[in-house]
LUMKE-289257 format. One record per residue (C-alpha): chain; z, y, x. Coordinates in pm, whole numbers, plus 50000, padded with zeros to 5 digits. Each point is the difference from the previous one (the first is absolute). Layout:
% LUMKE-289257
mol, w, v, u
A, Z, Y, X
...
//
This chain:
% LUMKE-289257
mol, w, v, u
A, 49979, 50008, 49994
A, 49909, 50285, 50121
A, 50093, 50413, 49859
A, 49975, 50355, 50158
A, 50218, 50309, 50086
A, 49979, 50284, 49728
A, 50224, 50220, 50134
A, 50334, 50003, 50289
A, 50332, 50231, 49879
A, 50276, 50062, 50176
A, 50354, 50266, 49956
A, 50183, 50155, 50299
A, 50276, 50016, 49693
A, 50176, 49783, 49780
A, 49795, 50142, 49684
A, 49830, 49795, 49747
A, 49666, 50037, 50043
A, 49785, 50011, 50357
A, 49703, 50213, 50138
A, 49663, 49855, 50005
A, 49903, 50001, 50431
A, 49649, 49900, 50141
A, 50168, 49758, 50208
A, 50375, 49810, 50062
A, 50139, 49799, 50233
A, 50194, 49690, 49975
A, 50268, 49927, 50218
A, 50075, 49618, 50047
A, 50357, 49985, 49923
A, 50032, 50289, 49886
A, 49753, 50150, 49722
A, 49791, 50299, 49995
A, 50054, 50290, 50262
A, 50123, 50264, 49843
A, 50130, 49904, 49688
A, 50364, 50007, 49822
A, 50040, 49642, 49968
A, 49884, 49891, 50365
A, 50254, 49807, 50170
A, 50106, 49628, 50104
A, 50279, 50089, 49774
A, 49994, 50097, 49642
A, 49982, 50305, 49908
A, 49992, 50032, 49613
A, 50252, 50268, 49930
A, 50156, 49750, 49738
A, 50008, 49687, 50235
A, 50109, 50164, 50325
A, 50370, 50118, 49775
A, 50011, 49628, 49917
A, 49933, 49865, 50380
A, 49779, 50162, 50252
A, 50024, 49739, 50180
A, 49742, 49813, 49822
A, 49696, 49903, 50101
A, 49680, 50249, 49883
A, 49770, 49754, 49789
A, 49855, 50330, 49875
A, 49890, 50146, 50262
A, 49627, 50048, 49828
A, 49911, 50023, 49632
A, 49664, 49918, 49846
A, 49853, 50066, 49632
A, 49684, 49869, 49870
A, 49769, 50283, 49887
A, 49881, 49784, 49660
A, 50376, 50095, 49906
A, 49916, 50394, 49980
A, 49749, 49931, 49780
A, 50196, 49784, 49754
A, 50270, 50256, 50011
A, 49707, 50256, 49931
A, 49923, 49837, 49698
A, 50348, 50015, 49891
A, 50035, 50371, 50049
A, 50087, 50015, 50385
A, 49824, 50222, 50214
A, 50117, 49844, 50287
A, 49822, 50040, 50440
A, 50079, 49780, 50275
A, 50280, 50141, 50152
A, 50100, 50114, 49699
A, 50324, 49664, 49934
A, 50022, 50042, 50391
A, 49828, 49755, 50159
A, 49868, 49965, 50310
A, 49667, 49789, 50005
A, 49793, 50008, 49660
A, 49815, 49699, 49951
A, 49686, 49873, 49856
A, 49848, 49623, 49846
A, 50349, 49870, 50130
A, 50227, 49809, 49747
A, 50289, 50157, 50203
A, 50245, 49889, 49717
A, 49889, 49635, 49993
A, 50020, 49954, 50358
A, 50278, 49712, 50141
A, 50300, 50156, 50234
A, 49860, 49975, 50347
A, 49652, 50047, 49947
A, 49850, 50188, 50267
A, 49778, 50336, 49918
A, 49739, 50070, 50384
A, 49933, 50323, 49853
A, 49717, 50189, 50254
A, 49933, 49893, 50320
A, 50362, 49960, 50170
A, 50358, 50056, 49691
A, 50119, 49709, 49816
A, 50266, 50017, 49755
A, 50173, 49685, 49869
A, 50080, 50086, 49626
A, 50372, 49931, 49931
A, 50064, 50063, 49652
A, 49907, 50235, 49694
A, 50102, 50329, 49941
A, 50314, 50054, 49754
A, 49915, 50353, 49866
A, 50320, 50248, 49911
A, 50049, 50285, 49777
A, 49816, 50241, 50167
A, 49650, 49844, 49932
A, 50159, 50158, 49663
A, 50072, 50295, 50184
A, 49671, 50052, 50098
A, 49785, 49862, 49640
A, 50224, 49994, 49740
A, 50019, 49631, 49832
A, 49779, 49866, 50295
A, 50311, 49727, 50151
A, 49898, 49875, 49655
A, 49668, 49872, 50076
A, 50098, 49926, 50375
A, 50282, 49759, 49845
A, 50038, 49833, 49735
A, 50059, 49631, 49817
A, 49689, 49796, 49995
A, 49986, 49799, 49651
A, 50180, 49745, 50126
A, 50282, 50233, 50047
A, 49940, 49940, 50422
A, 49948, 50375, 50185
A, 49745, 50100, 50141
A, 49961, 50246, 50242
A, 49689, 50217, 50074
A, 50074, 50281, 50265
A, 49817, 49826, 50289
A, 50172, 49794, 50288
A, 50186, 50039, 50303
A, 49991, 49873, 50354
A, 50014, 50032, 50377
A, 49785, 50049, 50303
A, 49929, 49700, 50151
A, 49745, 50177, 50209
A, 49950, 50355, 50123
A, 49688, 50224, 49973
A, 49832, 50259, 49775
A, 49856, 49970, 49630
A, 49794, 50233, 49905
A, 49800, 50000, 49607
A, 49734, 49787, 49988
A, 50216, 49753, 50246
A, 49830, 49599, 49874
A, 50388, 49818, 49883
A, 49976, 49624, 50112
A, 50251, 49802, 49804
A, 50177, 49722, 50186
A, 50184, 49750, 49748
A, 50287, 49819, 50148
A, 50053, 49652, 50067
A, 50115, 49826, 49690
A, 50161, 49965, 49826
A, 49980, 50307, 49837
A, 50265, 50195, 49864
A, 49961, 50341, 49736
A, 50105, 50315, 50111
A, 50348, 50162, 49858
A, 50124, 50326, 50021
A, 50160, 50132, 50350
//
């Protein structure tokens, strides 16, 4: 399976949305150079408050651009970077990937998928009612999370819009993504 990078975004401050860029640099074991969430240990403020020594399984946030079309059809205009993602992808079913999938991005970078993003109330502050679109129960009562996936940088490199994304599945058995 192959896909593509649609946009790249970063922010040096702990805000909600990130600014789109022409290029980002992924740093092995750290995340996106200059991004507030980069670091080998957890950087999300709520998680730092609980245990700042936890490993950072959320170094890179990826969202599929197809989500923006679905949200637009529901009346929510959202653009790349506005939901806090670092990499907006196209043509990759991110939510269906198993834990440990390696995403080879461009000629150098590799991101290993660790789990699903668990969105918080800040999404409603961005667009009222949006959280219910991104986290809801399906017909069987299971929680569905649509706000993208998180990963760690397994090999650093530059990432630019238009880069090819090659999907490398882990060895079986495959385990479904859960929130991280």
